[in-house]
N, C-alpha and C positions, 0 to 999 in steps of 0.2 A: 511743784512738780512737772516737770514736760515730760508729758506723754512720748512714747515710742511706737512707733508703726513697722508692724513687720510683715512684709510684703511674703507673700506664701505662693511658690507659681507649681506649677504642675503641668504636664505635657495633656496636649486640650488632645479630647476623646474625637480621632477620626472620623468624620460623617459616614466615609464609606471605602470599604475596602474589599478591591478589584482583584479578582483569582483567576488567573487563565486554568483551564480545563482541558486537556487531549483527549478524543474520543476515547471511550470507554470509561469515561471517568478517572481520567488519570490526571492527578494534579497536576498542573506545571509547574515550571523552574520555579525553587523555591515555595510555593506554596505547597508542599508538602512538608515543611519542616514547619510552617507557621500553621499547620492544622494541628501540628504534632504538639503544637504549643498551647493550642486552645483545647485538648482535649478530643480531636477528631471531630470536632463539630460540623466539621464541614460535609466529610466520606459523610456521616450518619444523615445528616440532607438529603444529599443526592439518594443516597440507597434507599430513604423514603420517597421519591419521585420519578420523575418517567424520565431528567433530564442526563444528555447522555455523551456530553461535550463536543459533539462537532459544531463545526464553524458554525458563527451565528445562532447560536442556541445561547440562551441571557437566564440565570436563574439567581432571584433573590432571595438570599438568607436573612431572615430579621433579626436583633440581636438578642444575646441571652447565652447562658452558659458564660463561659471563658472567654466569648468574641469583646474583644476590645475595640469592637467600632457600633458606628447609631446600627448596621446592615454592612451586609456581605454581597456584591454581587458576582457571581461566577459566571467567567465566560468560556465559551466553548470555541477552540483555535482549530479544530478538527484531529485528521490525523497525525499521531507526534513524528513516524518517524518519514512522512512527507514536507509535515511542516519545516522539520530542522533541518531535513537534508537538501533541501532547492537554492539555499543560498550556496550552499559548499559545492554543488552539480556546478550551477551556475556560473563560480569562482574558477572552476576546474577548464571549462567551458565546455561543458556536456552538457547539448540539447537532449530535452525531453519530451515527449507524446507521453501524455500518462491519461490512459482511458481507465476514467473514474467510474462508471456505470450511470444510471440516470436518476438512479434518487442522492447520489454522492457528490451532486455539482459543487455543495458549498464548502467542501472538504479541502478543496485543490488550492495550490499558492494562487493560480494564473487559471481563471475560467474560461478566458475571452479569446479567440486562436490570435496570435502575433502580437498579445498584450504584455506577453516579454520584452519583445523586441528593441523598445524603445529603452531599456534598462539594458541591453547586453546580449546575452545568450539566449535565444528565448525555450518558453517553461510555458507547455502549450497543455492547456487539459481540455478533454473532448466526454462526453459523455457517453458515446459508443461513434466506431470505425465503422463501417457497411464495408468497408475494400480493403478487408485488411491484407489481400494483396500487394497493396501501395505500404502499408503501412510495415510491412515486413520487411519490403526492399527501401523503403527510407533507414530503416535500424539498421544496426552493427550489433545491438545486445536490446534482453531483453528481461525485464524483470517483473516473475507471472508464477500463476500455480504452475501447480504440475498435472492437469487433468489429459486425460490418454491423447485425449486432438491435439490438444495444444504443445505434448510434447511430440506426435508423429510430423503435427505440422513444422515445427521450429526446426527439427534433422532434416526433412524434407525439404527446406532451405538455408539449411547448410549457417540457423542463427545460432548465437550461444543466449545460453540464460542464467540467471540465476531463479533457481524454482525455489518458491514457499509453498511445499504441501498444505492444503488445505486442510485443520488440525481436526478433521471429524473423521467417522468411520475406521476402517482397519487398518488407515495407514497405507492404500493401495497408492496414494500420488505419489507419495514417496518411493514407492515401489517403482511408478512407472517413469520416475526420472533417476536412478539411482546408478541402470548402465549408461545415463548419458554421461552423468557424474566423472564416473571411473574410469569412461573413455577421456576425459579431457574434456568434454564438449557443454560444462556448463560446470555450474555451484550450488551447493544446495543447502537453506538455510530454514530453520523452523519457522515457524508462526511471531512465538514470543520471542525468538532471537532476533527479528525482523524489525530492528531502531535506527535511528540516523546516525547512533554512533557505529553499529554496522556497518553502513552504506558508505559515512564517512570513511573508516579506517579499515571496512575489509574488501565493500564493491567498488568505490572509487577509485584507488590504483591501477584495478584491473584495467577498468573503463578508457584510462587514459593510455595502457599501455597498446599502443597501436600491434606490435607485433604479438602481444601471447593475445588480444582477441582474436587475430587471425589462423593463430594456429586452436584457439576453443573453435573456430567456424569452422576447418578442416576437419576435428575431431567429430561434431558434432553432425555437417554431411557425412560420415563416412558410415552411418547406424539410421540415415533416412532411405527412405523411398519416393525416387522423384515420380516413380511412375506407378503409384498404389492407385490411383483413379484406373488408368488401363487395367491395369492388373487386378483391378475386383470389377471392371466391366467385363473383363474376356470372361471373369469365373463365373459372372453370374448365366453368362448368355449361357458357355458351355452347360452349365447346372442343367440350363429351358430347355436348351435345345435335346441334351442325353436323357432327359426324362419329360417330354413332349408324347412320344409316343405310348408310354406308359399309362398317363393321365389320359389320353384318347380311348385306351383299352377298359379304363376301367368306370370311367360313365358311358361307354357305348352300350345301347340295348340290343 
């Protein structure tokens, strides 16, 4: 009797499953489907830690449950809109000056001035700008929040913008930007709707339309007060001069 040998093959268990995660614990492309397949193990583990998904964050998830790997490594890739849209903006020839704030340096695609020039159109990220007058002079369009001073400054210099109201408070930032948008000097997008896809399909066609940007600039300027500093100074001087006599009378004995 001749013995028989039966070969049993199986897929080897991977040593490590690498999962991209955007900021605010948003699983990256395909990772959400993987997590669904393993019963939400990754999402549950992130909720139990302080892992946020900022670029450079790393979190090891040990094997367990339905995870078909010895371990999973979560890699933070930063802001989803920035991460996804940077390439599309460069491909369209749109130069970007990204003011990211001093605590968010790791979230930007390029964090050194001029680093984008070697690959074509520059995408320059900087933590802070102390000469906003020069930034405004260099810009054709802005993507920003809608605080009162931001709206006042942009209309004063005739700079159109896509306003993203801060999603807290009583909605006052939306009301700040609404008159500008209604006049045609800007766009309005909610914080939740600001995604890479929105930038690609809604904002980018506007940015590359020179005539439309020029029209929006004129509309924004029509609401601005370029002489607001002088007007405010004169108003203060008038108040001080008008109340000078009364003050001396009140304090005179």
